[in-house]
C-alpha positions in Angstrom: -214.3 -94.1 -120.9 -211.6 -93.2 -123.5 -208.6 -91.0 -122.8 -210.3 -87.8 -123.8 -213.2 -88.5 -121.6 -210.9 -89.3 -118.7 -209.1 -86.0 -119.2 -212.4 -84.1 -119.1 -213.4 -86.0 -116.0 -210.0 -85.2 -114.4 -210.6 -81.5 -115.0 -213.9 -81.7 -113.2 -212.3 -83.5 -110.3 -209.7 -80.8 -109.9 -212.4 -78.1 -110.2 -214.3 -79.8 -107.4 -211.3 -79.9 -105.1 -210.5 -76.2 -105.9 -214.1 -75.4 -105.1 -213.8 -77.0 -101.7 -210.7 -75.0 -101.1 -212.5 -71.8 -101.9 -215.4 -72.7 -99.7 -213.0 -73.4 -96.8 -211.2 -70.1 -97.3 -214.5 -68.3 -97.2 -215.4 -70.1 -94.0 -212.1 -69.1 -92.4 -212.8 -65.5 -93.2 -216.2 -65.8 -91.4 -214.6 -67.4 -88.4 -211.9 -64.7 -88.3 -214.6 -62.1 -88.3 -216.3 -63.9 -85.4 -213.0 -64.0 -83.5 -212.6 -60.3 -84.0 -216.2 -59.6 -82.8 -215.8 -61.8 -79.8 -212.5 -60.2 -78.9 -214.1 -56.8 -79.0 -217.0 -57.9 -76.9 -214.7 -59.4 -74.3 -212.3 -56.4 -74.2 -214.7 -53.5 -74.6 -218.3 -54.9 -74.3 -218.8 -53.6 -70.8 -218.0 -50.1 -71.9 -221.1 -50.2 -74.2 -223.5 -52.8 -72.9 -225.0 -53.9 -69.7 -224.0 -57.3 -68.4 -227.3 -58.8 -69.4 -227.3 -57.4 -72.9 -223.6 -58.3 -73.3 -224.3 -61.9 -72.5 -227.2 -61.9 -75.0 -224.9 -60.3 -77.6 -222.2 -62.9 -77.1 -224.8 -65.8 -77.4 -226.2 -64.2 -80.6 -222.8 -64.0 -82.1 -222.0 -67.6 -81.3 -225.4 -68.8 -82.7 -224.8 -66.8 -85.9 -221.4 -68.5 -86.4 -222.9 -71.9 -85.7 -225.6 -71.4 -88.3 -223.1 -70.2 -90.9 -220.7 -73.1 -90.2 -223.5 -75.6 -90.5 -224.3 -74.3 -94.0 -220.6 -74.5 -94.9 -220.4 -78.1 -93.7 -223.6 -79.0 -95.7 -222.1 -77.4 -98.8 -218.7 -79.1 -98.5 -220.4 -82.5 -97.7 -222.4 -82.1 -101.0 -219.2 -81.2 -102.9 -217.4 -84.3 -101.4 -220.3 -86.5 -102.5 -220.0 -85.1 -106.0 -216.2 -85.7 -105.9 -216.9 -89.3 -104.9 -219.2 -89.7 -107.9 -216.7 -88.1 -110.3 -213.8 -90.3 -109.2 -215.9 -93.5 -109.2 -217.2 -92.6 -112.7 -213.7 -92.0 -114.0 -212.4 -95.3 -112.6 -215.4 -97.4 -113.1 -214.0 -99.3 -116.1 -210.6 -100.7 -116.8 -209.7 -99.3 -120.2 -208.1 -102.3 -121.9 -208.5 -100.4 -125.1 -205.8 -98.1 -123.9 -202.6 -99.2 -125.7 -200.4 -97.7 -122.9 -202.0 -100.0 -120.4 -201.8 -103.1 -122.5 -198.2 -102.3 -123.3 -197.4 -101.8 -119.6 -199.1 -105.1 -118.6 -197.2 -106.9 -121.4 -193.9 -105.4 -120.3 -194.5 -106.5 -116.7 -195.4 -110.0 -118.0 -192.2 -110.1 -120.0 -189.7 -108.8 -117.6 -191.3 -110.0 -114.4 -189.3 -109.8 -111.2 -186.4 -108.2 -113.0 -188.2 -104.8 -113.3 -186.2 -102.1 -111.6 -187.5 -99.4 -109.3 -186.8 -96.8 -112.0 -188.7 -98.8 -114.6 -191.6 -99.3 -112.3 -191.7 -95.6 -111.5 -191.8 -94.7 -115.2 -194.6 -97.2 -115.8 -196.7 -95.9 -112.9 -196.2 -92.3 -114.0 -198.2 -93.0 -117.1 -201.3 -93.8 -115.1 -201.5 -91.1 -112.5 -205.1 -90.2 -111.7 -206.3 -93.6 -113.1 -207.0 -95.7 -110.0 -208.4 -98.7 -112.0 -205.2 -98.9 -114.2 -202.9 -98.4 -111.2 -204.7 -101.2 -109.4 -204.3 -103.5 -112.4 -200.6 -102.7 -112.6 -200.1 -103.3 -108.9 -201.9 -106.7 -109.2 -199.7 -107.5 -112.2 -196.5 -106.7 -110.2 -197.7 -109.0 -107.4 -198.5 -111.8 -109.8 -195.0 -111.6 -111.4 -193.2 -111.3 -108.1 -192.0 -107.7 -108.7 -190.6 -106.2 -105.5 -189.5 -102.8 -106.9 -193.0 -101.4 -107.6 -192.0 -97.8 -107.7 -194.1 -97.1 -104.5 -197.3 -97.7 -106.5 -199.2 -98.3 -103.2 -198.7 -94.6 -102.4 -200.6 -93.7 -105.6 -203.6 -95.9 -104.9 -206.4 -95.1 -102.4 -209.9 -96.2 -101.6 -212.2 -93.3 -102.6 -215.0 -94.3 -100.3 -212.8 -94.4 -97.2 -211.1 -91.1 -98.2 -214.4 -89.3 -98.7 -216.0 -90.6 -95.5 -212.9 -89.5 -93.6 -213.0 -86.0 -95.2 -216.7 -85.6 -94.3 -216.0 -86.5 -90.7 -213.1 -84.1 -90.5 -215.2 -81.3 -92.2 -218.0 -81.8 -89.6 -215.5 -81.7 -86.8 -213.7 -78.6 -88.2 -216.7 -76.5 -89.2 -219.6 -77.6 -86.9 -217.8 -78.8 -83.8 -214.7 -77.3 -82.2 -212.2 -79.2 -84.3 -209.5 -78.1 -86.7 -210.2 -76.7 -90.2 -206.5 -77.2 -90.9 -206.8 -80.9 -90.2 -209.5 -81.2 -92.8 -207.5 -79.2 -95.3 -204.4 -81.2 -94.7 -206.3 -84.4 -95.5 -207.9 -82.8 -98.5 -204.4 -81.7 -99.6 -203.2 -85.3 -99.7 -206.0 -86.2 -102.0 -205.4 -83.1 -104.1 -201.8 -84.2 -104.6 -202.8 -87.6 -105.8 -205.3 -86.0 -108.2 -202.6 -83.7 -109.7 -203.3 -80.4 -108.0 -202.4 -78.5 -104.8 -204.4 -76.6 -102.2 -203.7 -74.5 -99.1 -203.4 -76.9 -96.3 -203.1 -74.4 -93.5 -205.9 -71.9 -94.3 -206.7 -71.1 -90.7 -203.6 -69.4 -89.4 -205.4 -68.1 -86.3 -206.3 -71.7 -85.6 -202.6 -72.6 -85.8 -201.7 -69.8 -83.3 -204.5 -70.9 -81.0 -203.2 -74.4 -81.0 -199.7 -73.2 -80.1 -201.2 -71.1 -77.2 -203.2 -74.1 -75.9 -200.0 -76.2 -76.1 -198.1 -73.7 -74.1 -200.9 -73.4 -71.5 -201.8 -69.9 -72.5 -205.4 -68.6 -72.8 -207.0 -68.5 -76.3 
């Protein structure tokens, strides 16, 4: 994959992440509507419905939310699998035809352990969003005894581990009684590594609920 193809692939990766962000925001809106409905039923339901009908209405509302959140989770899981494929395709081949990479490896070979933190940081910056190249550079640093690696380890991740972790957090946040914000925070870390940003606290009511639980107050 040449530089132009990698750039095209990178745009698709960013679009995918942004799509997951949008799907999450839509799910939060649905959950907020559910909270509003449940609050109204709790506060005023007995004014309108019998006890038996109110209980039925509450259960129907919960079932409706569960069905919608299951669909959201299925959608996001599919998007995450697509993201896994996009990233793996982008990084499948080490592009030794890239003169920037061969120059960087040659420089590391020449200077060796004398490379400064600033120099390493500048080298690494040329290969952001290119996991295969970053891994090759990290291995080259190690082989040449370079200690000032410009924090290259913070730029490298295992895509399969990250995607599997995100899928579990999505399931917990959307299907079970977990935190949507925890999922978004984890996705936000990946987004940063891939050159974009997302909202990492989309569920503000969830934040407020957590504070109330921590303070021993009812939610």
